[in-house]
C-alpha positions as CSV (number, residue, x, y, z in Angstrom):
1,M,0.0,0.1,-0.1
2,K,2.3,2.9,-1.1
3,T,0.1,5.4,0.4
4,M,0.7,3.7,3.8
5,K,4.4,3.7,3.4
6,L,5.7,6.6,1.1
7,F,7.0,9.4,2.9
8,F,10.0,10.3,0.9
9,L,10.7,10.7,-2.8
10,F,13.7,8.4,-2.2
11,V,13.9,4.3,-3.9
12,V,15.3,3.0,-0.9
13,A,15.6,-0.8,-0.2
14,L,13.4,-1.4,2.7
15,G,13.8,-4.1,5.3
16,C,16.8,-6.0,6.1
17,F,15.0,-8.7,8.2
18,C,13.0,-10.0,4.6
19,G,13.8,-12.8,3.0
20,N,16.6,-14.1,5.2
21,S,15.0,-14.4,8.6
22,A,12.9,-16.1,10.7
23,L,10.3,-14.1,10.3
24,S,10.1,-14.8,6.7
25,Q,9.1,-17.9,7.0
26,N,6.0,-19.8,7.4
27,N,6.3,-21.1,10.9
28,T,6.4,-17.7,11.7
29,N,2.6,-17.9,13.5
30,S,4.2,-20.9,16.2
31,Q,7.5,-18.7,17.1
32,S,6.3,-16.8,20.4
33,L,6.8,-13.1,20.8
34,K,10.0,-13.3,23.2
35,E,11.7,-15.3,20.7
36,I,10.8,-12.8,17.8
37,E,11.8,-9.8,20.2
38,A,15.2,-11.5,21.1
39,R,16.1,-12.2,17.7
40,L,15.5,-8.6,16.7
41,D,17.6,-7.4,20.1
42,R,20.6,-9.5,18.8
43,L,20.3,-8.0,15.1
44,D,20.1,-4.6,16.7
45,M,23.0,-4.8,18.5
46,E,24.9,-5.9,15.7
47,V,23.6,-3.3,12.9
48,G,22.3,-0.4,15.4
49,R,19.6,0.2,13.5
50,L,17.6,3.7,13.4
51,Y,14.3,4.4,12.3
52,Q,13.4,7.4,11.0
53,Y,11.2,10.5,13.2
54,S,9.4,13.5,12.8
55,G,9.5,15.4,15.8
56,K,6.7,18.1,16.5
57,N,8.5,20.4,14.6
58,L,7.5,18.5,11.3
59,M,11.1,17.9,11.0
60,W,13.1,14.7,10.7
61,G,15.4,12.7,12.3
62,F,16.1,9.0,13.6
63,I,15.2,7.0,17.1
64,D,16.6,4.0,18.4
65,R,14.7,0.7,19.0
66,N,13.6,1.9,22.6
67,G,12.3,5.1,21.2
68,K,15.5,7.4,22.3
69,I,16.4,10.3,19.9
70,I,19.9,9.3,18.7
71,I,19.9,12.2,15.9
72,P,18.1,15.4,16.2
73,C,14.8,16.2,14.0
74,K,16.5,19.2,11.6
75,W,16.3,17.6,8.5
76,N,13.4,18.4,6.3
77,C,13.6,15.0,5.2
78,V,15.9,11.8,5.5
79,S,15.6,8.1,3.8
80,E,16.8,4.8,5.9
81,F,19.8,4.3,6.6
82,S,21.8,1.8,3.7
83,E,25.1,0.6,3.9
84,G,25.7,2.9,6.8
85,L,24.4,6.1,5.6
86,A,21.2,7.9,5.2
87,A,20.6,10.6,2.4
88,V,18.9,14.1,4.2
89,K,17.4,17.0,2.6
90,N,18.3,20.7,4.0
91,A,16.6,23.7,4.5
92,D,17.6,25.0,1.4
93,G,16.3,21.9,-0.5
94,K,20.1,20.3,-1.3
95,Y,20.5,16.5,-0.6
96,G,23.8,14.8,1.2
97,F,24.0,12.0,3.3
98,I,24.8,11.9,7.3
99,D,26.2,9.0,8.9
100,K,24.8,6.9,12.5
101,S,26.5,9.5,14.5
102,G,24.4,12.3,12.7
103,E,27.7,14.0,10.9
104,E,27.1,15.2,7.7
105,V,29.7,13.0,5.7
106,I,28.8,13.9,2.3
107,P,27.7,17.6,2.1
108,C,24.2,18.6,1.2
109,Q,25.0,19.5,-2.8
110,W,22.9,18.0,-4.9
111,N,19.3,18.2,-6.0
112,S,18.2,15.1,-5.3
113,A,20.0,11.6,-4.1
114,D,18.7,8.0,-3.8
115,G,20.1,5.7,-0.9
116,F,23.2,3.8,-1.4
117,H,23.3,0.5,-3.2
118,E,26.2,-2.0,-3.9
119,G,28.7,1.0,-2.7
120,L,27.0,3.8,-5.3
121,S,24.3,6.5,-5.0
122,C,22.7,8.1,-7.9
123,V,22.7,12.0,-7.7
124,E,21.1,15.1,-9.7
125,N,22.9,17.9,-10.4
126,D,21.7,21.6,-10.6
127,K,21.5,20.9,-14.6
128,R,19.1,18.1,-13.5
129,E,21.3,15.4,-14.9
130,W,22.3,12.1,-12.9
131,G,25.4,10.4,-12.0
132,Y,26.7,8.4,-9.3
133,I,28.7,9.3,-6.1
134,D,31.1,6.9,-3.9
135,R,30.6,6.5,-0.1
136,S,33.4,9.6,0.1
137,G,31.3,11.8,-2.2
138,T,33.1,11.7,-5.3
139,V,31.7,11.4,-8.4
140,V,32.4,8.2,-9.9
141,I,30.2,8.1,-12.7
142,P,29.7,11.7,-14.6
143,C,26.1,13.3,-14.2
144,Q,25.3,12.8,-18.0
145,W,21.8,11.2,-17.5
146,K,18.0,12.0,-17.8
147,R,17.3,9.9,-15.0
148,S,19.1,6.8,-13.5
149,W,18.4,4.4,-10.5
150,G,20.1,2.7,-8.3
151,F,22.7,-0.5,-8.6
152,S,21.3,-3.7,-8.9
153,E,23.2,-7.2,-9.6
154,G,25.7,-5.4,-10.7
155,L,24.1,-3.1,-12.8
156,A,22.0,0.2,-13.1
157,S,19.1,1.3,-15.4
158,V,19.9,4.7,-16.8
159,K,17.6,7.0,-19.7
160,D,19.3,8.7,-22.2
161,A,19.0,12.4,-24.0
162,D,16.4,10.7,-26.2
163,G,14.5,9.5,-23.4
164,K,15.5,5.9,-23.8
165,W,16.4,3.2,-21.4
166,G,19.4,0.8,-20.8
167,F,21.8,-0.3,-18.6
168,I,25.7,0.7,-17.3
169,D,28.0,-1.1,-15.4
170,K,29.7,0.1,-12.3
171,S,32.5,1.8,-14.4
172,G,29.8,3.5,-16.3
173,K,29.9,1.9,-19.3
174,V,26.6,1.2,-21.4
175,V,26.4,-2.9,-21.3
176,I,22.7,-2.6,-22.7
177,P,21.8,0.1,-25.2
178,C,19.4,2.4,-24.4
179,Q,16.5,1.3,-26.0
180,W,13.5,0.6,-23.8
181,D,10.9,3.1,-22.8
182,F,11.2,2.2,-19.0
183,T,13.0,-0.5,-16.9
184,L,13.6,0.0,-13.2
185,G,16.7,-2.8,-12.5
186,F,17.6,-6.4,-12.8
187,S,15.5,-8.6,-9.8
188,E,16.9,-12.3,-9.7
189,G,18.4,-12.0,-12.6
190,L,16.1,-10.5,-14.9
191,A,14.7,-7.0,-15.9
192,L,11.2,-5.7,-16.3
193,V,11.4,-3.8,-19.9
194,L,8.6,-2.1,-21.5
195,D,8.8,-1.4,-25.3
196,A,7.2,0.9,-28.1
197,N,4.3,-0.6,-28.3
198,G,3.2,-0.4,-24.8
199,K,4.0,-3.9,-23.7
200,H,6.2,-5.6,-20.8
201,G,8.3,-8.3,-21.2
202,F,11.7,-9.1,-19.6
203,I,15.3,-9.1,-20.4
204,D,18.4,-10.9,-19.2
205,K,21.8,-9.1,-18.2
206,S,23.2,-9.5,-21.8
207,G,20.3,-7.7,-22.9
208,K,18.4,-10.7,-24.4
209,V,14.5,-10.5,-24.1
210,V,14.0,-14.1,-22.5
211,I,10.6,-13.3,-22.0
212,P,8.5,-11.5,-24.8
213,C,7.1,-8.1,-24.5
214,Q,3.4,-9.3,-24.8
215,W,1.8,-8.2,-21.2
216,K,-0.2,-5.1,-20.5
217,F,1.7,-4.3,-17.5
218,A,4.0,-6.4,-15.0
219,L,6.0,-6.1,-11.9
220,D,9.6,-7.5,-11.2
221,F,10.4,-10.6,-10.2
222,S,10.1,-11.9,-6.5
223,E,10.3,-15.1,-5.0
224,G,10.5,-16.7,-8.6
225,L,7.6,-15.3,-9.6
226,A,6.3,-12.1,-11.7
227,A,2.7,-10.4,-11.6
228,V,1.9,-9.7,-15.0
229,K,-2.1,-8.5,-16.5
230,N,-3.0,-9.4,-19.6
231,A,-5.3,-7.8,-22.9
232,D,-8.3,-8.4,-20.9
233,G,-6.6,-6.4,-17.8
234,K,-6.7,-9.8,-15.5
235,C,-3.5,-10.5,-13.4
236,G,-2.1,-13.7,-12.5
237,F,1.9,-14.9,-12.0
238,I,4.5,-16.3,-14.6
239,D,7.8,-17.8,-13.8
240,K,11.0,-17.3,-15.2
241,S,10.3,-19.3,-18.2
242,G,7.2,-16.8,-19.0
243,N,4.6,-19.5,-18.2
244,V,1.2,-18.9,-16.6
245,V,1.5,-20.7,-13.5
246,I,-1.8,-18.8,-11.7
247,P,-4.2,-17.9,-14.0
248,C,-5.1,-14.6,-14.8
249,R,-8.4,-14.0,-12.7
250,W,-7.5,-11.2,-10.6
251,D,-8.4,-7.5,-11.2
252,L,-4.9,-5.9,-9.6
253,S,-2.0,-8.2,-7.9
254,D,1.3,-7.5,-6.2
255,V,4.6,-9.0,-5.9
256,F,5.1,-12.2,-3.7
257,S,6.4,-11.4,0.2
258,E,7.5,-14.1,2.7
259,G,5.3,-16.7,0.1
260,L,2.2,-14.7,-0.2
261,A,0.9,-11.7,-2.5
262,K,-1.9,-9.2,-2.1
263,V,-4.7,-9.5,-5.1
264,M,-8.0,-7.7,-5.8
265,N,-11.3,-8.9,-6.6
266,A,-14.0,-7.5,-9.0
267,D,-15.6,-6.3,-6.0
268,R,-12.2,-3.9,-4.9
269,K,-11.4,-5.9,-2.2
270,W,-8.3,-7.4,-1.6
271,G,-6.6,-10.3,0.1
272,Y,-4.1,-12.9,-0.3
273,I,-2.8,-15.8,-2.3
274,D,-0.2,-18.4,-2.0
275,K,2.4,-19.6,-4.9
276,R,-0.4,-22.4,-6.1
277,G,-2.8,-19.6,-6.7
278,V,-4.9,-20.5,-3.4
279,M,-7.0,-18.1,-1.5
280,V,-5.6,-18.1,1.8
281,I,-6.9,-15.1,3.3
282,P,-10.3,-14.0,1.8
283,C,-10.6,-10.6,-0.4
284,Q,-12.4,-8.5,2.4
285,W,-10.1,-5.5,2.9
286,E,-10.0,-2.2,1.4
287,D,-6.6,-2.1,0.8
288,T,-3.6,-4.0,1.7
289,D,0.4,-4.4,1.9
290,A,2.9,-6.9,1.0
291,F,3.9,-8.9,4.5
292,H,6.8,-7.7,6.1
293,E,8.2,-9.7,9.0
294,G,5.2,-11.6,9.5
295,L,2.3,-9.2,9.5
296,A,1.2,-6.9,6.8
297,I,-1.1,-4.1,6.8
298,V,-5.0,-3.6,6.0
299,K,-7.2,-1.1,5.7
300,N,-10.9,-1.6,6.9
301,A,-14.0,-0.1,5.5
302,D,-13.5,3.3,7.7
303,G,-10.2,3.8,6.4
304,R,-8.5,3.1,9.0
305,C,-5.4,0.9,9.1
306,G,-4.1,-2.5,11.3
307,F,-2.3,-5.5,10.9
308,I,-2.6,-9.0,10.4
309,D,-0.5,-12.2,10.5
310,K,-0.2,-15.0,7.9
311,S,-3.7,-16.5,8.9
312,G,-5.0,-13.3,8.4
313,K,-5.7,-12.9,12.1
314,L,-6.1,-8.8,12.8
315,V,-3.3,-8.8,15.5
316,I,-3.0,-5.1,15.8
317,P,-6.6,-3.4,15.2
318,C,-7.4,-1.0,12.8
319,R,-7.1,2.8,14.4
320,W,-4.8,4.3,12.3
321,W,-5.4,6.5,9.2
322,E,-1.7,6.3,7.8
323,V,1.0,3.1,8.6
324,W,4.1,1.8,7.3
325,G,4.8,-1.7,7.1
326,F,7.0,-3.5,10.0
327,S,10.8,-2.8,9.6
328,G,13.5,-4.1,12.3
329,G,10.8,-4.8,14.8
330,L,8.7,-1.8,14.6
331,A,6.0,-0.3,12.1
332,G,5.4,3.7,11.7
333,V,2.2,5.0,12.4
334,F,0.4,8.3,12.0
335,G,-2.1,9.4,14.9
336,N,-3.0,12.6,16.9
337,G,-1.6,14.8,14.7
338,R,1.8,13.0,15.0
339,M,4.1,10.0,14.1
340,H,4.4,7.1,16.4
341,Y,6.3,3.6,16.3
342,I,4.4,0.6,17.8
343,D,6.0,-2.8,18.5
344,R,4.3,-6.2,17.3
345,S,1.9,-6.2,20.1
346,G,0.6,-2.9,19.2
347,K,2.5,-1.4,21.9
348,A,3.5,2.5,21.6
349,V,7.6,2.9,21.4
350,R,7.4,7.0,21.1
C-alpha cells in the first residue's frame, strides 16, 4: 500500500530482515513473541539500527528501537540508512548524507539523491543530470543521464537524452543499449522492460529478451514469480520461463513477499494468495500491503489501518489513518497529528 508507506521521494531498499530471517518463513505464527523480539534485539545490537522519526517541529531525525532520539529532528526529510549512510534534505532543498552519529559526511549539494546500493548512490546535479557518487562523496560516474536508478545485481538503469532506457556497469560503461521506453533494474537475474508498443517483458543481463513483451503490465520477479496483466486486464503470475503458473483472474495483484501475494477481486476487495494460487486470506479489505516480518497492513471500510498475521487474524486493530509496514521489529503509524512507532504487540515505542 504505497500511500501508507511512502513519505520520501527516495527509492530505497527496505527491510534488512526480509527474505533471510525466521520472520519470513511460513512458521512465523508458531514462534513466540519473545523469540522474535530476542532475535530482533540481537540483530539491532549488531547493526545499530535507527528509525526515521518526525518530531513536533515536523522535521526529521532518527530514534533507536527504544524510542530514544539519536539524531535530532533537523532535516526536511530523510531516507532509511543504507550501507551505513542516510540521505537527508536540508532547509535549502539540497541533499547529502549523514552517518549514524548524525555527522554530515557528504555535503548537501545535490538536487536529489537516492540511497546507497552496492557502494554507489545516484545523484542529480543543478543541471538536472544524474550520475553516481561513492561513499566518500566522489563522483565516480559523471552526471550525464536524464534519470538513473540504484545499482542492483551489478547493473543500473539509466535514461538517455532521447528518453530511452538501458543499463550501465559500475565503470559507467553502457552494457545494454538505451532502447527501452522504461525499466527499473534487475531482480533475480531479470529486468522488466517496456517496449515502444507499450508492452512489458523481461531481459537478461546480456540484454536478450527472454520473456517476450506481450503483457499489458508487469512487476519485477520476486520469490521466483512475476505479476502480469493480460490484454483483458486480468492479473496472474508467470515463472522465469514465461509460463503462466497462476491464471490471470484478478483485477490487480502485487509481488510475492514471504510466500504470499496481495490480490484484488472484481468487488475491489483485497486478500492474499499463496504460490499455488490458492486464496489463503479472503478478499475483504479496502486495501492491503505486502507481508513484512510476518505481518501485513490492512485498511478497513472506515479507512483505518491495522495489521494481520499470515492466518488472516487481525492482531493489531485498525486505528490509524496512515501506517508503514514493519521493518526491524517496529512499524511507523500516524495519529493525533504526529508520528509514532509501535512494536509487534501494537504497543507504542515513542
